[in-house]
SESE-749277 format. One record per residue (C-alpha): residue number from 1; x, y, z. Coordinates in steps of 0.1 Angstrom, whole numbers, plus 5000, padded with zeros to 4 digits. Example, Ala and Ser with C-alpha at 12.3 -4.5 7.8 and 13.67 -1.06 7.14 Angstrom:
@sekol 1&c1 5123&c2 4955&c3 5078
@sekol 2&c1 5137&c2 4989&c3 5071
***
This chain:
@sekol 1&c1 4856&c2 4755&c3 4892
@sekol 2&c1 4866&c2 4750&c3 4927
@sekol 3&c1 4869&c2 4781&c3 4949
@sekol 4&c1 4903&c2 4788&c3 4959
@sekol 5&c1 4916&c2 4794&c3 4995
@sekol 6&c1 4926&c2 4831&c3 4996
@sekol 7&c1 4957&c2 4842&c3 5015
@sekol 8&c1 4966&c2 4879&c3 5019
@sekol 9&c1 5002&c2 4888&c3 5031
@sekol 10&c1 5000&c2 4926&c3 5037
@sekol 11&c1 5032&c2 4943&c3 5048
@sekol 12&c1 5031&c2 4978&c3 5067
@sekol 13&c1 5051&c2 5005&c3 5047
@sekol 14&c1 5069&c2 4982&c3 5021
@sekol 15&c1 5084&c2 5003&c3 4995
@sekol 16&c1 5080&c2 4992&c3 4958
@sekol 17&c1 5117&c2 4994&c3 4951
@sekol 18&c1 5125&c2 4972&c3 4980
@sekol 19&c1 5118&c2 4940&c3 4964
@sekol 20&c1 5143&c2 4918&c3 4945
@sekol 21&c1 5119&c2 4912&c3 4917
@sekol 22&c1 5112&c2 4951&c3 4913
@sekol 23&c1 5127&c2 4969&c3 4883
@sekol 24&c1 5138&c2 4997&c3 4907
@sekol 25&c1 5157&c2 4976&c3 4931
@sekol 26&c1 5189&c2 4998&c3 4935
@sekol 27&c1 5204&c2 4985&c3 4969
@sekol 28&c1 5204&c2 4948&c3 4962
@sekol 29&c1 5176&c2 4939&c3 4987
@sekol 30&c1 5170&c2 4902&c3 4991
@sekol 31&c1 5136&c2 4890&c3 4990
@sekol 32&c1 5138&c2 4854&c3 4977
@sekol 33&c1 5104&c2 4842&c3 4989
@sekol 34&c1 5084&c2 4873&c3 4975
@sekol 35&c1 5106&c2 4869&c3 4943
@sekol 36&c1 5094&c2 4833&c3 4942
@sekol 37&c1 5057&c2 4843&c3 4943
@sekol 38&c1 5064&c2 4867&c3 4914
@sekol 39&c1 5082&c2 4839&c3 4892
@sekol 40&c1 5052&c2 4818&c3 4899
@sekol 41&c1 5025&c2 4846&c3 4894
@sekol 42&c1 5020&c2 4880&c3 4881
@sekol 43&c1 5038&c2 4911&c3 4893
@sekol 44&c1 5023&c2 4947&c3 4888
@sekol 45&c1 5047&c2 4974&c3 4879
@sekol 46&c1 5020&c2 5000&c3 4883
@sekol 47&c1 5003&c2 4992&c3 4917
@sekol 48&c1 4993&c2 5021&c3 4938
@sekol 49&c1 4976&c2 5028&c3 4972
@sekol 50&c1 4944&c2 5044&c3 4977
@sekol 51&c1 4960&c2 5065&c3 5004
@sekol 52&c1 4996&c2 5065&c3 5019
@sekol 53&c1 4982&c2 5063&c3 5054
@sekol 54&c1 4976&c2 5029&c3 5074
@sekol 55&c1 4940&c2 5031&c3 5086
@sekol 56&c1 4924&c2 5046&c3 5054
@sekol 57&c1 4943&c2 5023&c3 5030
@sekol 58&c1 4934&c2 4991&c3 5050
@sekol 59&c1 4898&c2 5001&c3 5055
@sekol 60&c1 4894&c2 5007&c3 5018
@sekol 61&c1 4905&c2 4971&c3 5012
@sekol 62&c1 4877&c2 4957&c3 5035
@sekol 63&c1 4852&c2 4981&c3 5018
@sekol 64&c1 4864&c2 4981&c3 4983
@sekol 65&c1 4859&c2 5019&c3 4983
@sekol 66&c1 4879&c2 5050&c3 4986
@sekol 67&c1 4883&c2 5057&c3 5022
@sekol 68&c1 4869&c2 5095&c3 5020
@sekol 69&c1 4836&c2 5080&c3 5010
@sekol 70&c1 4831&c2 5065&c3 5044
@sekol 71&c1 4850&c2 5091&c3 5065
@sekol 72&c1 4884&c2 5074&c3 5070
@sekol 73&c1 4907&c2 5105&c3 5064
@sekol 74&c1 4936&c2 5096&c3 5086
@sekol 75&c1 4945&c2 5071&c3 5113
@sekol 76&c1 4918&c2 5071&c3 5140
@sekol 77&c1 4942&c2 5065&c3 5169
@sekol 78&c1 4967&c2 5093&c3 5164
@sekol 79&c1 4952&c2 5126&c3 5159
@sekol 80&c1 4920&c2 5147&c3 5157
@sekol 81&c1 4888&c2 5123&c3 5160
@sekol 82&c1 4877&c2 5109&c3 5126
@sekol 83&c1 4853&c2 5084&c3 5112
@sekol 84&c1 4861&c2 5049&c3 5101
@sekol 85&c1 4845&c2 5020&c3 5083
@sekol 86&c1 4815&c2 5007&c3 5105
@sekol 87&c1 4803&c2 4972&c3 5109
@sekol 88&c1 4770&c2 4980&c3 5090
@sekol 89&c1 4791&c2 4989&c3 5059
@sekol 90&c1 4800&c2 4964&c3 5032
@sekol 91&c1 4828&c2 4940&c3 5038
@sekol 92&c1 4841&c2 4915&c3 5015
@sekol 93&c1 4849&c2 4890&c3 5044
@sekol 94&c1 4813&c2 4890&c3 5053
@sekol 95&c1 4803&c2 4882&c3 5018
@sekol 96&c1 4829&c2 4854&c3 5017
@sekol 97&c1 4817&c2 4840&c3 5049
@sekol 98&c1 4781&c2 4841&c3 5037
@sekol 99&c1 4794&c2 4821&c3 5007
@sekol 100&c1 4810&c2 4793&c3 5028
@sekol 101&c1 4844&c2 4805&c3 5036
@sekol 102&c1 4863&c2 4802&c3 5070
@sekol 103&c1 4878&c2 4837&c3 5076
@sekol 104&c1 4908&c2 4845&c3 5098
@sekol 105&c1 4923&c2 4880&c3 5105
@sekol 106&c1 4959&c2 4881&c3 5116
@sekol 107&c1 4980&c2 4911&c3 5130
@sekol 108&c1 4974&c2 4948&c3 5128
@sekol 109&c1 4938&c2 4958&c3 5132
@sekol 110&c1 4934&c2 4993&c3 5116
@sekol 111&c1 4897&c2 4988&c3 5104
@sekol 112&c1 4875&c2 5002&c3 5132
@sekol 113&c1 4883&c2 5019&c3 5164
@sekol 114&c1 4850&c2 5004&c3 5183
@sekol 115&c1 4844&c2 4970&c3 5167
@sekol 116&c1 4867&c2 4941&c3 5160
@sekol 117&c1 4870&c2 4915&c3 5131
@sekol 118&c1 4841&c2 4895&c3 5140
@sekol 119&c1 4819&c2 4924&c3 5132
@sekol 120&c1 4832&c2 4924&c3 5096
@sekol 121&c1 4830&c2 4888&c3 5088
@sekol 122&c1 4860&c2 4872&c3 5105
@sekol 123&c1 4855&c2 4840&c3 5122
@sekol 124&c1 4889&c2 4840&c3 5141
@sekol 125&c1 4913&c2 4868&c3 5152
@sekol 126&c1 4950&c2 4864&c3 5160
@sekol 127&c1 4962&c2 4900&c3 5173
@sekol 128&c1 4996&c2 4915&c3 5163
@sekol 129&c1 5023&c2 4905&c3 5187
@sekol 130&c1 5045&c2 4936&c3 5179
@sekol 131&c1 5036&c2 4969&c3 5192
@sekol 132&c1 5045&c2 5002&c3 5176
@sekol 133&c1 5068&c2 5024&c3 5194
@sekol 134&c1 5078&c2 5061&c3 5193
@sekol 135&c1 5115&c2 5052&c3 5198
@sekol 136&c1 5142&c2 5067&c3 5177
@sekol 137&c1 5138&c2 5070&c3 5139
@sekol 138&c1 5173&c2 5056&c3 5137
@sekol 139&c1 5160&c2 5021&c3 5148
@sekol 140&c1 5182&c2 4994&c3 5163
@sekol 141&c1 5195&c2 4960&c3 5158
@sekol 142&c1 5179&c2 4935&c3 5181
@sekol 143&c1 5205&c2 4910&c3 5196
@sekol 144&c1 5185&c2 4879&c3 5197
@sekol 145&c1 5178&c2 4848&c3 5174
@sekol 146&c1 5152&c2 4853&c3 5145
@sekol 147&c1 5130&c2 4825&c3 5159
@sekol 148&c1 5127&c2 4848&c3 5192
@sekol 149&c1 5115&c2 4878&c3 5170
@sekol 150&c1 5079&c2 4892&c3 5169
@sekol 151&c1 5080&c2 4886&c3 5131
@sekol 152&c1 5088&c2 4850&c3 5134
@sekol 153&c1 5063&c2 4843&c3 5163
@sekol 154&c1 5036&c2 4859&c3 5142
@sekol 155&c1 5046&c2 4835&c3 5112
@sekol 156&c1 5043&c2 4805&c3 5136
@sekol 157&c1 5008&c2 4817&c3 5145
@sekol 158&c1 4999&c2 4820&c3 5108
@sekol 159&c1 5014&c2 4784&c3 5102
@sekol 160&c1 4994&c2 4768&c3 5130
@sekol 161&c1 4962&c2 4786&c3 5116
@sekol 162&c1 4967&c2 4772&c3 5082
@sekol 163&c1 4971&c2 4739&c3 5099
@sekol 164&c1 4937&c2 4743&c3 5116
@sekol 165&c1 4918&c2 4757&c3 5086
@sekol 166&c1 4931&c2 4728&c3 5063
@sekol 167&c1 4913&c2 4703&c3 5086
@sekol 168&c1 4879&c2 4718&c3 5078
@sekol 169&c1 4862&c2 4708&c3 5046
@sekol 170&c1 4855&c2 4742&c3 5033
@sekol 171&c1 4875&c2 4769&c3 5015
@sekol 172&c1 4893&c2 4794&c3 5038
@sekol 173&c1 4905&c2 4832&c3 5038
@sekol 174&c1 4933&c2 4845&c3 5059
@sekol 175&c1 4943&c2 4881&c3 5058
@sekol 176&c1 4977&c2 4884&c3 5074
@sekol 177&c1 4987&c2 4920&c3 5084
@sekol 178&c1 5024&c2 4923&c3 5094
@sekol 179&c1 5034&c2 4952&c3 5116
@sekol 180&c1 5068&c2 4953&c3 5097
@sekol 181&c1 5089&c2 4971&c3 5082
@sekol 182&c1 5069&c2 5001&c3 5097
@sekol 183&c1 5091&c2 5022&c3 5118
@sekol 184&c1 5110&c2 5020&c3 5141
@sekol 185&c1 5131&c2 4995&c3 5121
@sekol 186&c1 5142&c2 4967&c3 5145
@sekol 187&c1 5156&c2 4938&c3 5125
@sekol 188&c1 5175&c2 4910&c3 5142
@sekol 189&c1 5212&c2 4903&c3 5139
@sekol 190&c1 5207&c2 4876&c3 5112
@sekol 191&c1 5192&c2 4902&c3 5087
@sekol 192&c1 5209&c2 4932&c3 5098
@sekol 193&c1 5243&c2 4915&c3 5089
@sekol 194&c1 5231&c2 4911&c3 5053
@sekol 195&c1 5233&c2 4949&c3 5047
@sekol 196&c1 5261&c2 4973&c3 5052
@sekol 197&c1 5253&c2 5010&c3 5055
@sekol 198&c1 5283&c2 5019&c3 5031
@sekol 199&c1 5267&c2 4998&c3 5005
@sekol 200&c1 5233&c2 5018&c3 5005
@sekol 201&c1 5230&c2 5042&c3 4976
@sekol 202&c1 5208&c2 5075&c3 4982
@sekol 203&c1 5173&c2 5072&c3 4970
@sekol 204&c1 5166&c2 5089&c3 4937
@sekol 205&c1 5148&c2 5117&c3 4957
@sekol 206&c1 5172&c2 5121&c3 4984
@sekol 207&c1 5188&c2 5153&c3 4972
@sekol 208&c1 5159&c2 5177&c3 4971
@sekol 209&c1 5161&c2 5215&c3 4983
@sekol 210&c1 5123&c2 5213&c3 4981
@sekol 211&c1 5124&c2 5246&c3 4963
@sekol 212&c1 5090&c2 5254&c3 4948
@sekol 213&c1 5072&c2 5229&c3 4967
@sekol 214&c1 5045&c2 5231&c3 4994
@sekol 215&c1 5056&c2 5247&c3 5026
@sekol 216&c1 5044&c2 5217&c3 5046
@sekol 217&c1 5072&c2 5195&c3 5032
@sekol 218&c1 5099&c2 5217&c3 5047
@sekol 219&c1 5078&c2 5217&c3 5079
@sekol 220&c1 5078&c2 5180&c3 5078
@sekol 221&c1 5116&c2 5180&c3 5079
@sekol 222&c1 5114&c2 5203&c3 5110
@sekol 223&c1 5089&c2 5183&c3 5127
@sekol 224&c1 5111&c2 5151&c3 5128
@sekol 225&c1 5142&c2 5172&c3 5134
@sekol 226&c1 5160&c2 5161&c3 5102
@sekol 227&c1 5173&c2 5194&c3 5089
@sekol 228&c1 5209&c2 5192&c3 5078
@sekol 229&c1 5211&c2 5155&c3 5079
@sekol 230&c1 5231&c2 5140&c3 5051
@sekol 231&c1 5233&c2 5104&c3 5035
@sekol 232&c1 5258&c2 5094&c3 5062
@sekol 233&c1 5232&c2 5098&c3 5087
@sekol 234&c1 5203&c2 5080&c3 5067
@sekol 235&c1 5226&c2 5052&c3 5051
@sekol 236&c1 5225&c2 5031&c3 5084
@sekol 237&c1 5187&c2 5036&c3 5088
@sekol 238&c1 5182&c2 5025&c3 5052
@sekol 239&c1 5202&c2 4995&c3 5059
@sekol 240&c1 5180&c2 4985&c3 5088
@sekol 241&c1 5149&c2 4991&c3 5067
@sekol 242&c1 5164&c2 4968&c3 5040
@sekol 243&c1 5170&c2 4942&c3 5067
@sekol 244&c1 5135&c2 4945&c3 5083
@sekol 245&c1 5120&c2 4938&c3 5046
@sekol 246&c1 5142&c2 4906&c3 5045
@sekol 247&c1 5130&c2 4895&c3 5078
@sekol 248&c1 5094&c2 4898&c3 5066
@sekol 249&c1 5104&c2 4879&c3 5035
@sekol 250&c1 5117&c2 4851&c3 5055
@sekol 251&c1 5084&c2 4845&c3 5073
@sekol 252&c1 5066&c2 4847&c3 5038
@sekol 253&c1 5088&c2 4815&c3 5030
@sekol 254&c1 5076&c2 4800&c3 5063
@sekol 255&c1 5041&c2 4804&c3 5053
@sekol 256&c1 5046&c2 4790&c3 5017
@sekol 257&c1 5063&c2 4761&c3 5031
@sekol 258&c1 5034&c2 4754&c3 5053
@sekol 259&c1 5009&c2 4757&c3 5024
@sekol 260&c1 5029&c2 4730&c3 5006
@sekol 261&c1 5031&c2 4709&c3 5037
@sekol 262&c1 4993&c2 4710&c3 5043
@sekol 263&c1 4987&c2 4704&c3 5005
@sekol 264&c1 4972&c2 4739&c3 5001
@sekol 265&c1 4999&c2 4751&c3 4977
@sekol 266&c1 4981&c2 4745&c3 4945
@sekol 267&c1 4947&c2 4756&c3 4958
@sekol 268&c1 4955&c2 4789&c3 4973
@sekol 269&c1 4954&c2 4822&c3 4957
@sekol 270&c1 4983&c2 4842&c3 4974
@sekol 271&c1 4985&c2 4880&c3 4974
@sekol 272&c1 5016&c2 4900&c3 4987
@sekol 273&c1 5014&c2 4936&c3 4989
@sekol 274&c1 5017&c2 4965&c3 5014
@sekol 275&c1 4990&c2 4993&c3 5026
@sekol 276&c1 5017&c2 5019&c3 5012
@sekol 277&c1 5055&c2 5028&c3 5011
@sekol 278&c1 5079&c2 5045&c3 5034
@sekol 279&c1 5100&c2 5076&c3 5030
@sekol 280&c1 5131&c2 5062&c3 5049
@sekol 281&c1 5150&c2 5094&c3 5043
@sekol 282&c1 5139&c2 5102&c3 5007
@sekol 283&c1 5136&c2 5139&c3 5003
@sekol 284&c1 5151&c2 5141&c3 5037
@sekol 285&c1 5118&c2 5128&c3 5053
@sekol 286&c1 5110&c2 5100&c3 5078
@sekol 287&c1 5077&c2 5078&c3 5078
@sekol 288&c1 5053&c2 5093&c3 5055
@sekol 289&c1 5029&c2 5122&c3 5056
@sekol 290&c1 5020&c2 5153&c3 5036
@sekol 291&c1 5035&c2 5140&c3 5004
@sekol 292&c1 5025&c2 5119&c3 4974
@sekol 293&c1 5058&c2 5109&c3 4963
@sekol 294&c1 5064&c2 5074&c3 4946
@sekol 295&c1 5080&c2 5064&c3 4979
@sekol 296&c1 5047&c2 5062&c3 4997
@sekol 297&c1 5021&c2 5057&c3 4969
@sekol 298&c1 5038&c2 5030&c3 4947
@sekol 299&c1 5034&c2 4995&c3 4963
@sekol 300&c1 5046&c2 4960&c3 4957
@sekol 301&c1 5018&c2 4938&c3 4945
@sekol 302&c1 5019&c2 4902&c3 4934
@sekol 303&c1 4992&c2 4874&c3 4929
@sekol 304&c1 5001&c2 4838&c3 4925
@sekol 305&c1 4975&c2 4807&c3 4919
@sekol 306&c1 4991&c2 4778&c3 4905
@sekol 307&c1 4973&c2 4765&c3 4874
@sekol 308&c1 4952&c2 4796&c3 4869
@sekol 309&c1 4977&c2 4825&c3 4868
@sekol 310&c1 5004&c2 4819&c3 4845
@sekol 311&c1 5038&c2 4824&c3 4861
@sekol 312&c1 5066&c2 4851&c3 4855
@sekol 313&c1 5042&c2 4876&c3 4842
@sekol 314&c1 5050&c2 4913&c3 4847
@sekol 315&c1 5022&c2 4937&c3 4837
@sekol 316&c1 5022&c2 4976&c3 4834
@sekol 317&c1 4985&c2 4976&c3 4839
@sekol 318&c1 4976&c2 5004&c3 4864
@sekol 319&c1 4958&c2 4991&c3 4896
@sekol 320&c1 4947&c2 5008&c3 4928
@sekol 321&c1 4953&c2 4976&c3 4945
@sekol 322&c1 4930&c2 4978&c3 4975
@sekol 323&c1 4901&c2 4988&c3 4953
@sekol 324&c1 4907&c2 4962&c3 4925
@sekol 325&c1 4913&c2 4933&c3 4948
@sekol 326&c1 4878&c2 4929&c3 4961
@sekol 327&c1 4860&c2 4929&c3 4926
@sekol 328&c1 4888&c2 4905&c3 4916
@sekol 329&c1 4882&c2 4881&c3 4945
@sekol 330&c1 4845&c2 4880&c3 4939
@sekol 331&c1 4850&c2 4874&c3 4903
@sekol 332&c1 4873&c2 4845&c3 4907
@sekol 333&c1 4852&c2 4829&c3 4934
@sekol 334&c1 4821&c2 4835&c3 4912
@sekol 335&c1 4804&c2 4854&c3 4939
@sekol 336&c1 4781&c2 4883&c3 4928
@sekol 337&c1 4783&c2 4917&c3 4943
@sekol 338&c1 4753&c2 4928&c3 4964
@sekol 339&c1 4731&c2 4953&c3 4947
@sekol 340&c1 4734&c2 4977&c3 4975
@sekol 341&c1 4771&c2 4977&c3 4975
@sekol 342&c1 4794&c2 5002&c3 4957
@sekol 343&c1 4828&c2 4992&c3 4946
@sekol 344&c1 4852&c2 5015&c3 4931
@sekol 345&c1 4876&c2 4991&c3 4914
@sekol 346&c1 4874&c2 4966&c3 4886
@sekol 347&c1 4882&c2 4929&c3 4885
@sekol 348&c1 4919&c2 4922&c3 4875
@sekol 349&c1 4908&c2 4885&c3 4862
@sekol 350&c1 4916&c2 4892&c3 4824
@sekol 351&c1 4949&c2 4907&c3 4834
@sekol 352&c1 4961&c2 4880&c3 4858
@sekol 353&c1 4949&c2 4854&c3 4836
@sekol 354&c1 4969&c2 4868&c3 4809
@sekol 355&c1 4941&c2 4873&c3 4786
@sekol 356&c1 4954&c2 4908&c3 4778
@sekol 357&c1 4946&c2 4942&c3 4792
@sekol 358&c1 4910&c2 4955&c3 4785
@sekol 359&c1 4910&c2 4982&c3 4760
@sekol 360&c1 4890&c2 5006&c3 4784
@sekol 361&c1 4914&c2 4998&c3 4813
@sekol 362&c1 4925&c2 5029&c3 4832
@sekol 363&c1 4957&c2 5047&c3 4822
@sekol 364&c1 4964&c2 5062&c3 4854
@sekol 365&c1 4964&c2 5058&c3 4893
@sekol 366&c1 4946&c2 5082&c3 4917
@sekol 367&c1 4955&c2 5084&c3 4954
@sekol 368&c1 4946&c2 5107&c3 4981
@sekol 369&c1 4958&c2 5120&c3 5015
@sekol 370&c1 4941&c2 5142&c3 5041
@sekol 371&c1 4963&c2 5146&c3 5071
@sekol 372&c1 4977&c2 5130&c3 5101
@sekol 373&c1 4994&c2 5138&c3 5136
@sekol 374&c1 5010&c2 5171&c3 5126
@sekol 375&c1 4976&c2 5188&c3 5111
@sekol 376&c1 4953&c2 5182&c3 5083
@sekol 377&c1 4962&c2 5187&c3 5046
@sekol 378&c1 4943&c2 5175&c3 5017
@sekol 379&c1 4960&c2 5160&c3 4986
@sekol 380&c1 4950&c2 5141&c3 4956
@sekol 381&c1 4975&c2 5127&c3 4931
@sekol 382&c1 4973&c2 5112&c3 4896
@sekol 383&c1 5000&c2 5092&c3 4881
@sekol 384&c1 5005&c2 5083&c3 4845
@sekol 385&c1 5033&c2 5067&c3 4824
@sekol 386&c1 5052&c2 5099&c3 4824
@sekol 387&c1 5037&c2 5124&c3 4846
@sekol 388&c1 5028&c2 5128&c3 4884
@sekol 389&c1 5004&c2 5156&c3 4893
@sekol 390&c1 4996&c2 5163&c3 4929
@sekol 391&c1 4967&c2 5185&c3 4936
@sekol 392&c1 4972&c2 5204&c3 4969
@sekol 393&c1 4939&c2 5226&c3 4971
@sekol 394&c1 4955&c2 5249&c3 4999
@sekol 395&c1 4992&c2 5253&c3 4985
@sekol 396&c1 5010&c2 5251&c3 4953
@sekol 397&c1 5004&c2 5220&c3 4930
@sekol 398&c1 5030&c2 5197&c3 4921
@sekol 399&c1 5039&c2 5183&c3 4886
@sekol 400&c1 5067&c2 5157&c3 4880
@sekol 401&c1 5082&c2 5144&c3 4847
@sekol 402&c1 5088&c2 5109&c3 4859
@sekol 403&c1 5110&c2 5099&c3 4827
@sekol 404&c1 5135&c2 5125&c3 4835
@sekol 405&c1 5131&c2 5130&c3 4871
@sekol 406&c1 5121&c2 5096&c3 4887
@sekol 407&c1 5130&c2 5109&c3 4922
@sekol 408&c1 5104&c2 5138&c3 4919
@sekol 409&c1 5128&c2 5164&c3 4930
@sekol 410&c1 5119&c2 5194&c3 4904
@sekol 411&c1 5082&c2 5206&c3 4906
@sekol 412&c1 5073&c2 5216&c3 4870
@sekol 413&c1 5040&c2 5231&c3 4877
@sekol 414&c1 5049&c2 5265&c3 4865
@sekol 415&c1 5069&c2 5252&c3 4836
@sekol 416&c1 5049&c2 5224&c3 4822
@sekol 417&c1 5028&c2 5231&c3 4791
@sekol 418&c1 4992&c2 5243&c3 4803
@sekol 419&c1 4975&c2 5217&c3 4779
@sekol 420&c1 4993&c2 5187&c3 4798
@sekol 421&c1 4985&c2 5202&c3 4832
@sekol 422&c1 4949&c2 5208&c3 4822
@sekol 423&c1 4945&c2 5172&c3 4809
@sekol 424&c1 4961&c2 5159&c3 4841
@sekol 425&c1 4937&c2 5180&c3 4863
@sekol 426&c1 4906&c2 5170&c3 4842
@sekol 427&c1 4915&c2 5133&c3 4844
@sekol 428&c1 4920&c2 5135&c3 4882
@sekol 429&c1 4885&c2 5153&c3 4885
@sekol 430&c1 4868&c2 5128&c3 4866
@sekol 431&c1 4881&c2 5099&c3 4888
@sekol 432&c1 4873&c2 5118&c3 4920
@sekol 433&c1 4839&c2 5127&c3 4908
@sekol 434&c1 4830&c2 5092&c3 4896
@sekol 435&c1 4841&c2 5077&c3 4930
@sekol 436&c1 4821&c2 5103&c3 4948
@sekol 437&c1 4850&c2 5123&c3 4965
@sekol 438&c1 4834&c2 5149&c3 4986
@sekol 439&c1 4864&c2 5173&c3 4983
@sekol 440&c1 4851&c2 5179&c3 4946
@sekol 441&c1 4814&c2 5173&c3 4951
@sekol 442&c1 4804&c2 5195&c3 4978
@sekol 443&c1 4783&c2 5227&c3 4971
@sekol 444&c1 4775&c2 5212&c3 4936
@sekol 445&c1 4810&c2 5211&c3 4927
@sekol 446&c1 4816&c2 5248&c3 4930
@sekol 447&c1 4839&c2 5253&c3 4959
@sekol 448&c1 4873&c2 5237&c3 4950
@sekol 449&c1 4866&c2 5217&c3 4918
@sekol 450&c1 4872&c2 5247&c3 4897
@sekol 451&c1 4908&c2 5245&c3 4905
@sekol 452&c1 4907&c2 5213&c3 4884
@sekol 453&c1 4882&c2 5223&c3 4859
@sekol 454&c1 4892&c2 5257&c3 4852
@sekol 455&c1 4929&c2 5258&c3 4863
@sekol 456&c1 4919&c2 5284&c3 4892
@sekol 457&c1 4953&c2 5279&c3 4909
@sekol 458&c1 4977&c2 5307&c3 4919
@sekol 459&c1 5004&c2 5312&c3 4891
@sekol 460&c1 4983&c2 5293&c3 4865
***
């Protein structure tokens, strides 16, 4: 079988519920091009990030491993010094290159603070045009044409690179890493006019008094100066966020059109996803950090490959997407994993080819967090069909009944049946131990692991 071209389109902080195709789209967001990918491919209802922080999440994709295992605990460019993925570590891009692929990295580089894309197997690098800014969380509407926006200009460069790669007689891989819709939200007029603040409905988690929850969540609201701000304050911000997503979607359409124009449409496996989500006012919070709510852990994830992946499939299979993508790509390209490489995910091939979900497939998604610019705070979460359990080793744990409380506003840790809580803790521990998370493994599993194994938590 001919190896496909591989195109990753990775947004920055795109919420799961802000895709037209999503079953949680409550504010009528318009993403016709992402929706087209879904209609022609497979959409994952239960896709989750390894970590709701940019650098750790993106590094986990390159390595195919959980970020804690190589020291990527938080963003390396914003707070206390921290490790990151190193050039000598396994990189899926390097393996693709060794097997005949031309590789290009476009956009946000969050992989290593002292080495660039070439050190990880990418032949060409097109840097991000947009720079992140610490301007107001309220964002702004940019008064200029779409074709003068940074988003559009990056799309133009991607299209030019597709033209160039198409002329070589070998398969290619491109990882396109948008800097949008990451704050601050700055859509141009054309997209801002699509959404009125008065039409924005509050997130399911907006009305939350944070009672019986970790103290750090209340502190987050104080850190950002968001105390006593109602939906009338947040609605215009949410409208700008929706507009910024639609702006990205328009560039996705440009790129898909270029694939068709260059004859690559049928031969290219396209993936659209995000590193993680965005609070955007949910629970009264901005950006992300110190929480494991669905707002930031649940991500959009679609794969499209004409003639191989049947169109219009929605699957409930759980995927920790940046862990499963690497073994999936190796599988569909018939490239073997090096014996000395450790991968924490599984190939999605039987699922995306509509062969059914394997009987031994995971029934949950596990994510992790370790801190950011306001200090360090370890969290591990497990999400099942009904329950979300968040392990906070240094504060009160959280349990949410997602069937009856999709916004995760009521912490049931001291109300849920102990058998349910014990099972969630045990399943979380098993995944963390299997993937060699040092939080549970240190000192022969005797320091904090008993919290999960023996319910050694306050009030339980």
